[in-house]
C-alpha positions in Angstrom: -15.8 -10.2 8.2 -20.1 -9.7 8.2 -20.5 -7.6 4.6 -18.5 -4.9 3.0 -18.6 -1.4 1.9 -17.7 0.5 -0.9 -15.4 3.0 -0.7 -13.6 5.8 -2.8 -10.9 7.3 -1.8 -8.3 9.7 -2.7 -4.9 8.1 -1.4 -1.4 9.3 -2.6 -0.5 7.0 -5.0 3.6 7.1 -3.3 1.7 6.4 -0.1 -0.8 3.3 -1.6 2.3 1.8 -3.2 4.8 1.4 -1.5 2.5 0.0 1.6 1.6 -2.4 -1.3 4.7 -3.2 -1.5 5.8 -3.3 2.2 2.6 -6.1 3.7 3.2 -7.9 -0.6 -0.8 -8.0 -0.2 -3.4 -5.9 -2.5 -4.6 -2.9 -1.9 -8.1 -4.3 -0.6 -6.0 -6.0 1.9 -2.7 -4.1 2.8 -6.3 -1.3 3.3 -7.9 -4.0 6.0 -4.9 -5.0 7.4 -4.2 -0.6 8.1 -7.4 -0.5 10.1 -6.7 -3.8 11.4 -3.6 -1.3 13.0 -5.7 1.1 13.6 -8.2 -0.2 15.6 -6.3 -2.6 17.5 -3.5 0.6 17.9 -7.1 2.8 19.6 -8.1 -0.7 21.4 -3.8 -1.1 23.2 -4.4 2.4 24.3 -7.4 1.9 26.3 -5.8 -0.7 28.0 -2.5 1.0 28.5 -4.4 3.8 30.6 -5.8 0.8 33.5 -2.8 1.0 34.4 -3.0 0.7 37.7 -6.5 1.0 37.6 -7.9 -2.2 38.2 -6.6 -5.1 40.5 -6.6 -8.9 40.1 -5.9 -11.0 42.4 -4.5 -13.8 39.9 -3.2 -16.9 41.0 -0.6 -17.5 39.2 0.3 -20.9 39.6 -2.7 -22.3 39.5 -4.4 -20.8 36.6 -0.3 -22.0 34.5 -1.7 -25.3 35.6 -2.7 -27.8 32.5 -5.6 -30.1 33.7 -6.1 -33.0 31.5 -2.9 -32.9 29.6 
């Protein structure tokens, strides 16, 4: 992370407690984890919307070749 941003938020205590218990992380770590999930979810949705729109010509045999191993 390039930096941090201090925030104040009114969150339901039950939700916060359950989320921290579920992740086994601190409050800050749990919030970061949740925000990253939101970002990944959006990226996955955008990628899914491209299904069938991109033509990719990939030689799978060549792409799986491990040169130098």
